[in-house]
Structures are given as C-alpha cells and as structure tokens.
Wavefront OBJ file of the C-alpha trace (Angstrom):
o trace
v 143.228 185.904 245.538
v 144.162 182.099 244.191
v 145.814 181.675 240.940
v 144.632 179.358 238.021
v 146.599 177.188 235.964
v 147.491 179.505 233.910
v 148.625 181.797 236.340
v 146.470 184.697 235.948
v 144.190 186.065 238.855
v 141.370 184.527 238.848
v 137.509 185.565 240.871
v 136.752 182.514 243.523
v 133.690 182.169 240.621
v 135.058 181.315 238.152
v 138.438 179.806 237.490
v 137.512 177.846 233.980
v 138.780 179.865 231.264
v 137.961 176.998 228.789
l 1 2 3 4 5 6 7 8 9 10 11 12 13 14 15 16 17 18
C-alpha cells in the first residue's frame, strides 16, 4: 500500500485528495 503526500493510506486508483 502506498501513502499519499499527507501520509494517509490510499488506493492506487485515487491518491489525490484535492
């Protein structure tokens, strides 16, 4: 699992939380 720039666990499909 990857981490978003904010450090939140994210799915590969969406990692933009604008």
